C-alpha positions as a Markdown table, in Angstrom:
| # | Residue | x | y | z |
|---|---|---|---|---|
| 1 | Met | -183.0 | 51.2 | -43.4 |
| 2 | Leu | -186.3 | 49.9 | -44.7 |
| 3 | Ser | -186.3 | 48.4 | -48.2 |
| 4 | Lys | -187.8 | 50.6 | -50.9 |
| 5 | Arg | -190.8 | 49.0 | -52.5 |
| 6 | Val | -191.6 | 48.4 | -56.2 |
| 7 | Ile | -195.4 | 48.4 | -56.7 |
| 8 | Pro | -197.0 | 47.6 | -60.1 |
| 9 | Cys | -200.3 | 49.4 | -60.6 |
| 10 | Leu | -203.2 | 47.8 | -62.3 |
| 11 | Asp | -205.7 | 50.3 | -63.7 |
| 12 | Val | -208.9 | 48.4 | -64.4 |
| 13 | Arg | -211.9 | 49.4 | -66.6 |
| 14 | Asp | -214.9 | 47.1 | -67.1 |
| 15 | Gly | -212.9 | 44.3 | -65.6 |
| 16 | Lys | -209.9 | 44.7 | -68.0 |
| 17 | Leu | -206.4 | 46.0 | -67.5 |
| 18 | Thr | -206.0 | 49.4 | -69.2 |
| 19 | Lys | -203.5 | 52.2 | -69.6 |
| 20 | Gly | -203.6 | 55.8 | -70.7 |
| 21 | Val | -201.5 | 58.9 | -70.8 |
| 22 | Arg | -202.3 | 61.8 | -68.5 |
| 23 | Phe | -205.6 | 60.1 | -67.6 |
| 24 | Gln | -206.7 | 60.1 | -71.2 |
| 25 | Gly | -206.8 | 57.7 | -74.2 |
| 26 | Asn | -207.0 | 54.5 | -72.2 |
| 27 | Val | -206.6 | 51.3 | -74.2 |
| 28 | Asp | -207.3 | 47.8 | -72.8 |
| 29 | Ile | -204.1 | 45.7 | -72.6 |
| 30 | Gly | -204.9 | 42.5 | -70.7 |
| 31 | Asp | -206.3 | 40.5 | -67.9 |
| 32 | Pro | -205.7 | 42.0 | -64.4 |
| 33 | Val | -205.9 | 38.7 | -62.6 |
| 34 | Glu | -203.2 | 37.0 | -64.7 |
| 35 | Thr | -201.0 | 40.1 | -64.7 |
| 36 | Ala | -201.2 | 40.5 | -60.9 |
| 37 | Arg | -200.2 | 36.8 | -60.5 |
| 38 | Arg | -197.2 | 37.2 | -62.7 |
| 39 | Tyr | -196.0 | 40.4 | -61.0 |
| 40 | Ser | -196.3 | 38.7 | -57.6 |
| 41 | Glu | -194.2 | 35.8 | -58.8 |
| 42 | Glu | -191.6 | 38.2 | -60.3 |
| 43 | Gly | -191.0 | 39.8 | -57.0 |
| 44 | Ala | -193.3 | 42.8 | -56.7 |
| 45 | Asp | -193.5 | 44.1 | -53.1 |
| 46 | Glu | -197.2 | 45.0 | -53.4 |
| 47 | Ile | -200.0 | 45.3 | -56.0 |
| 48 | Val | -202.2 | 48.3 | -56.4 |
| 49 | Phe | -205.6 | 47.9 | -58.1 |
| 50 | Tyr | -207.6 | 50.9 | -59.3 |
| 51 | Asp | -211.1 | 50.7 | -60.7 |
| 52 | Ile | -210.5 | 53.9 | -62.6 |
| 53 | Thr | -214.1 | 54.7 | -63.6 |
| 54 | Ala | -215.9 | 53.8 | -60.4 |
| 55 | Ser | -215.9 | 57.2 | -58.9 |
| 56 | His | -216.8 | 59.0 | -62.1 |
| 57 | Glu | -219.6 | 56.5 | -62.8 |
| 58 | Gly | -220.9 | 56.8 | -59.2 |
| 59 | Arg | -220.7 | 53.0 | -58.5 |
| 60 | Gly | -219.0 | 50.7 | -56.1 |
| 61 | Ile | -215.8 | 48.8 | -57.0 |
| 62 | Met | -216.0 | 45.4 | -58.8 |
| 63 | Leu | -215.6 | 43.0 | -55.9 |
| 64 | Arg | -215.5 | 40.0 | -58.1 |
| 65 | Val | -212.2 | 41.1 | -59.8 |
| 66 | Val | -210.8 | 42.0 | -56.3 |
| 67 | Glu | -211.6 | 38.5 | -55.1 |
| 68 | Glu | -210.0 | 36.9 | -58.2 |
| 69 | Val | -206.8 | 39.0 | -57.9 |
| 70 | Ala | -206.5 | 38.3 | -54.1 |
| 71 | Ser | -206.7 | 34.6 | -54.8 |
| 72 | Gln | -203.7 | 34.8 | -57.0 |
| 73 | Val | -201.3 | 37.0 | -55.1 |
| 74 | Phe | -199.5 | 36.5 | -51.8 |
| 75 | Ile | -198.2 | 40.0 | -51.2 |
| 76 | Pro | -200.0 | 43.1 | -49.9 |
| 77 | Phe | -202.7 | 44.2 | -52.2 |
| 78 | Ser | -204.3 | 47.7 | -52.2 |
| 79 | Val | -207.6 | 48.5 | -53.8 |
| 80 | Gly | -209.1 | 51.8 | -54.8 |
| 81 | Gly | -211.8 | 53.3 | -56.9 |
| 82 | Gly | -215.4 | 54.2 | -55.9 |
| 83 | Ile | -214.8 | 53.5 | -52.2 |
| 84 | Ser | -216.9 | 56.1 | -50.3 |
| 85 | Ser | -217.9 | 54.5 | -47.0 |
| 86 | Val | -216.6 | 52.4 | -44.2 |
| 87 | Ala | -219.0 | 49.6 | -45.3 |
| 88 | Gln | -217.4 | 49.6 | -48.8 |
| 89 | Met | -214.0 | 49.5 | -47.2 |
| 90 | Arg | -215.0 | 46.5 | -45.2 |
| 91 | Asp | -216.3 | 44.8 | -48.3 |
| 92 | Val | -213.0 | 45.3 | -50.1 |
| 93 | Leu | -211.0 | 44.1 | -47.2 |
| 94 | Leu | -213.2 | 41.0 | -46.8 |
| 95 | Ala | -212.7 | 40.4 | -50.6 |
| 96 | Gly | -209.0 | 39.9 | -49.9 |
| 97 | Ala | -207.3 | 43.3 | -50.0 |
| 98 | Glu | -204.9 | 44.4 | -47.2 |
| 99 | Lys | -205.4 | 48.1 | -47.9 |
| 100 | Val | -208.0 | 50.4 | -49.3 |
| 101 | Ser | -207.3 | 53.6 | -51.2 |
| 102 | Val | -209.6 | 56.5 | -51.1 |
| 103 | Asn | -209.2 | 59.5 | -53.3 |
| 104 | Ser | -212.2 | 61.5 | -54.6 |
| 105 | Ala | -214.4 | 60.4 | -51.7 |
| 106 | Ala | -211.8 | 61.5 | -49.1 |
| 107 | Val | -211.7 | 65.0 | -50.7 |
| 108 | Lys | -215.4 | 65.3 | -50.6 |
| 109 | Asn | -215.8 | 63.7 | -47.1 |
| 110 | Pro | -212.4 | 63.9 | -45.3 |
| 111 | Gln | -213.9 | 62.1 | -42.2 |
| 112 | Ile | -213.9 | 58.9 | -44.2 |
| 113 | Ile | -210.2 | 58.8 | -43.5 |
| 114 | Ala | -210.6 | 59.0 | -39.8 |
| 115 | Glu | -213.5 | 56.6 | -39.8 |
| 116 | Gly | -211.6 | 54.0 | -41.8 |
| 117 | Ala | -208.5 | 54.4 | -39.6 |
| 118 | Ala | -210.6 | 53.9 | -36.5 |
| 119 | Ala | -212.4 | 50.9 | -37.9 |
| 120 | Phe | -209.4 | 49.0 | -39.5 |
| 121 | Gly | -206.2 | 50.8 | -38.4 |
| 122 | Ser | -204.2 | 53.5 | -40.2 |
| 123 | Gln | -202.1 | 50.8 | -41.9 |
| 124 | Cys | -205.1 | 49.9 | -44.0 |
| 125 | Ile | -205.9 | 53.4 | -45.2 |
| 126 | Val | -204.1 | 54.8 | -48.3 |
| 127 | Val | -205.0 | 58.3 | -49.5 |
| 128 | Gly | -204.6 | 58.6 | -53.3 |
| 129 | Met | -203.7 | 62.1 | -54.5 |
| 130 | Asp | -204.1 | 63.0 | -58.2 |
| 131 | Val | -202.2 | 66.2 | -58.6 |
| 132 | Leu | -201.9 | 68.8 | -61.4 |
| 133 | Arg | -199.3 | 71.5 | -61.7 |
| 134 | Val | -201.0 | 75.0 | -61.8 |
| 135 | Pro | -199.9 | 78.6 | -61.4 |
| 136 | Val | -198.9 | 79.6 | -57.8 |
| 137 | Ser | -201.7 | 81.5 | -56.1 |
| 138 | Pro | -202.8 | 82.4 | -52.6 |
| 139 | Gln | -205.2 | 79.5 | -52.7 |
| 140 | Ile | -202.7 | 77.0 | -54.1 |
| 141 | Pro | -199.3 | 78.3 | -52.8 |
| 142 | Ser | -197.4 | 75.1 | -53.7 |
| 143 | Gly | -198.5 | 75.3 | -57.4 |
| 144 | Tyr | -199.9 | 71.8 | -57.1 |
| 145 | Glu | -203.7 | 71.2 | -57.1 |
| 146 | Ile | -205.7 | 68.2 | -56.1 |
| 147 | Val | -207.9 | 67.0 | -58.9 |
| 148 | Ile | -210.7 | 64.3 | -58.4 |
| 149 | His | -213.0 | 62.1 | -60.5 |
| 150 | Gly | -210.1 | 60.6 | -62.4 |
| 151 | Gly | -208.5 | 63.9 | -63.3 |
| 152 | Arg | -211.8 | 65.4 | -64.5 |
| 153 | Lys | -212.6 | 67.9 | -61.6 |
| 154 | Pro | -210.2 | 70.5 | -60.1 |
| 155 | Thr | -210.8 | 71.2 | -56.5 |
| 156 | Gly | -208.9 | 74.4 | -55.6 |
| 157 | Ile | -207.1 | 72.4 | -52.8 |
| 158 | Asp | -203.4 | 72.7 | -52.4 |
| 159 | Ala | -201.7 | 69.3 | -52.5 |
| 160 | Ile | -199.2 | 70.0 | -49.7 |
| 161 | Trp | -202.0 | 71.1 | -47.4 |
| 162 | Trp | -204.1 | 68.1 | -48.3 |
| 163 | Ala | -201.2 | 65.7 | -47.6 |
| 164 | Arg | -200.8 | 67.0 | -44.1 |
| 165 | Glu | -204.5 | 67.0 | -43.5 |
| 166 | Ala | -204.8 | 63.4 | -44.7 |
| 167 | Glu | -202.0 | 62.4 | -42.3 |
| 168 | Arg | -203.7 | 64.3 | -39.4 |
| 169 | Leu | -207.0 | 62.4 | -40.1 |
| 170 | Gly | -205.3 | 59.0 | -39.9 |
| 171 | Ala | -204.0 | 58.0 | -43.3 |
| 172 | Gly | -201.2 | 55.4 | -43.1 |
| 173 | Glu | -199.8 | 56.1 | -46.5 |
| 174 | Leu | -200.1 | 58.6 | -49.4 |
| 175 | Cys | -200.0 | 57.6 | -53.1 |
| 176 | Val | -199.0 | 60.8 | -55.0 |
| 177 | Asn | -199.8 | 60.6 | -58.7 |
| 178 | Ser | -198.7 | 63.4 | -61.0 |
| 179 | Ile | -201.3 | 63.9 | -63.7 |
| 180 | Asp | -198.7 | 65.9 | -65.7 |
| 181 | Ala | -196.3 | 62.9 | -65.7 |
| 182 | Asp | -198.8 | 60.1 | -65.8 |
| 183 | Gly | -198.0 | 57.6 | -68.6 |
| 184 | Thr | -195.4 | 59.9 | -70.3 |
| 185 | Lys | -192.4 | 57.7 | -69.2 |
| 186 | Asn | -190.4 | 60.9 | -68.8 |
| 187 | Gly | -189.8 | 60.3 | -65.1 |
| 188 | Tyr | -191.7 | 61.1 | -61.9 |
| 189 | Glu | -192.5 | 64.6 | -60.8 |
| 190 | Leu | -189.7 | 64.7 | -58.3 |
| 191 | Thr | -190.3 | 68.2 | -56.9 |
| 192 | Leu | -193.9 | 67.3 | -56.0 |
| 193 | Thr | -192.9 | 63.9 | -54.5 |
| 194 | Arg | -190.1 | 65.4 | -52.4 |
| 195 | Gln | -192.3 | 68.3 | -51.1 |
| 196 | Ile | -195.0 | 65.9 | -49.9 |
| 197 | Ala | -192.5 | 63.4 | -48.5 |
| 198 | Glu | -190.9 | 66.2 | -46.5 |
| 199 | Ala | -194.2 | 67.5 | -45.3 |
| 200 | Val | -195.5 | 64.3 | -43.7 |
| 201 | Arg | -194.1 | 61.5 | -41.5 |
| 202 | Ile | -196.0 | 58.6 | -43.2 |
| 203 | Pro | -194.8 | 56.7 | -46.3 |
| 204 | Val | -195.2 | 58.3 | -49.7 |
| 205 | Ile | -195.6 | 56.3 | -52.9 |
| 206 | Ala | -194.4 | 58.1 | -56.0 |
| 207 | Ser | -196.7 | 57.6 | -59.0 |
| 208 | Gly | -196.8 | 58.7 | -62.6 |
| 209 | Gly | -194.1 | 58.9 | -65.2 |
| 210 | Ala | -191.8 | 55.9 | -64.7 |
| 211 | Gly | -190.0 | 55.2 | -68.0 |
| 212 | Ser | -187.0 | 53.3 | -66.7 |
| 213 | Pro | -185.6 | 51.8 | -63.5 |
| 214 | Glu | -183.4 | 54.8 | -63.2 |
| 215 | His | -186.5 | 57.0 | -62.8 |
| 216 | Met | -187.6 | 54.7 | -59.9 |
| 217 | Ala | -184.3 | 55.1 | -58.2 |
| 218 | Asp | -184.6 | 58.8 | -58.5 |
| 219 | Ala | -188.1 | 58.7 | -57.0 |
| 220 | Val | -186.8 | 57.0 | -53.8 |
| 221 | Thr | -183.6 | 59.0 | -53.5 |
| 222 | Ile | -184.1 | 62.5 | -54.9 |
| 223 | Gly | -187.9 | 62.3 | -54.4 |
| 224 | Arg | -187.5 | 60.7 | -51.0 |
| 225 | Ala | -190.4 | 58.3 | -51.6 |
| 226 | Ser | -190.8 | 55.1 | -49.8 |
| 227 | Ala | -192.0 | 53.2 | -52.9 |
| 228 | Ala | -192.2 | 53.6 | -56.7 |
| 229 | Leu | -195.5 | 52.8 | -58.5 |
| 230 | Ile | -195.0 | 51.5 | -62.0 |
| 231 | Ala | -197.3 | 50.5 | -64.9 |
| 232 | Ser | -196.3 | 51.0 | -68.5 |
| 233 | Ile | -192.7 | 49.9 | -68.3 |
| 234 | Val | -193.8 | 46.4 | -67.0 |
| 235 | His | -197.2 | 46.1 | -68.6 |
| 236 | Phe | -195.6 | 46.4 | -72.1 |
| 237 | Gly | -192.6 | 44.2 | -71.3 |
| 238 | Glu | -189.9 | 46.8 | -71.4 |
| 239 | Tyr | -188.5 | 45.7 | -68.0 |
| 240 | Thr | -189.2 | 43.0 | -65.5 |
| 241 | Ile | -189.7 | 43.6 | -61.8 |
| 242 | Arg | -186.3 | 42.0 | -61.1 |
| 243 | Gln | -184.5 | 44.2 | -63.7 |
| 244 | Cys | -186.0 | 47.3 | -62.0 |
| 245 | Lys | -184.8 | 46.1 | -58.6 |
| 246 | Glu | -181.3 | 45.2 | -59.9 |
| 247 | Val | -180.8 | 48.7 | -61.2 |
| 248 | Met | -182.0 | 50.2 | -57.9 |
| 249 | Ala | -179.7 | 47.9 | -56.0 |
| 250 | Arg | -176.7 | 49.0 | -58.1 |
| 251 | Arg | -177.6 | 52.6 | -57.0 |
| 252 | Gly | -177.1 | 51.5 | -53.4 |
| 253 | Ile | -180.9 | 51.3 | -52.7 |
| 254 | Lys | -182.1 | 48.6 | -50.4 |
| 255 | Val | -184.7 | 46.4 | -52.1 |
| 256 | Arg | -186.2 | 43.0 | -51.5 |
| 257 | Met | -184.9 | 40.4 | -53.9 |
| 258 | Leu | -186.6 | 36.9 | -54.3 |
| 259 | Trp | -183.3 | 35.2 | -55.3 |
């Protein structure tokens, strides 16, 4: 059995670590470089870095911050936000990332997934999915809709269909973020996570809503995710990475411990 991963997420705005609730009301809370280094030392399995306004502002990602974070961590490092071409993927990988995450750009131009996988390998390509619960309809039979531009623009695309399509195009991993649960600390959207995990054969990262290590354990058991993305509970010092993993281990979940 593969170990389940614990992945802190660094949302970055104007070079600063930030956090909001349901994609709104973001406040700056620290330095992403120092925070990434600390999480790496505490035993995080990976780090995810999102430049959260790059797509909405129509600009490329802040490579300087990527380079600084990459110089401080010695675990896999995934970067997303404003990446819309293979050339930009290359720039991010050369800046020190192991993976690139595409979200809005992939919805608007799905071939970027295939092009990125062909250029760098599927293991480098993560497709981020920002998902909103909506009424069931013929267009959205799952009741979960893909939303782009940082939660600002509905697409009319069914999330389960899009997960399968992203896998078909060559994505190596999906990061499924529930807008409804994001930042609430009430737990992950387990129904969404499980439906997508059961619809594809590639790893699924559960994102949005972690308020306790028990929620993380639920995400990788009930939700069948391969990893749990966390933010608020570690950013604000409620739990350490180790404490999260200890709770998961007591639930019988295989996790990587540093000591």
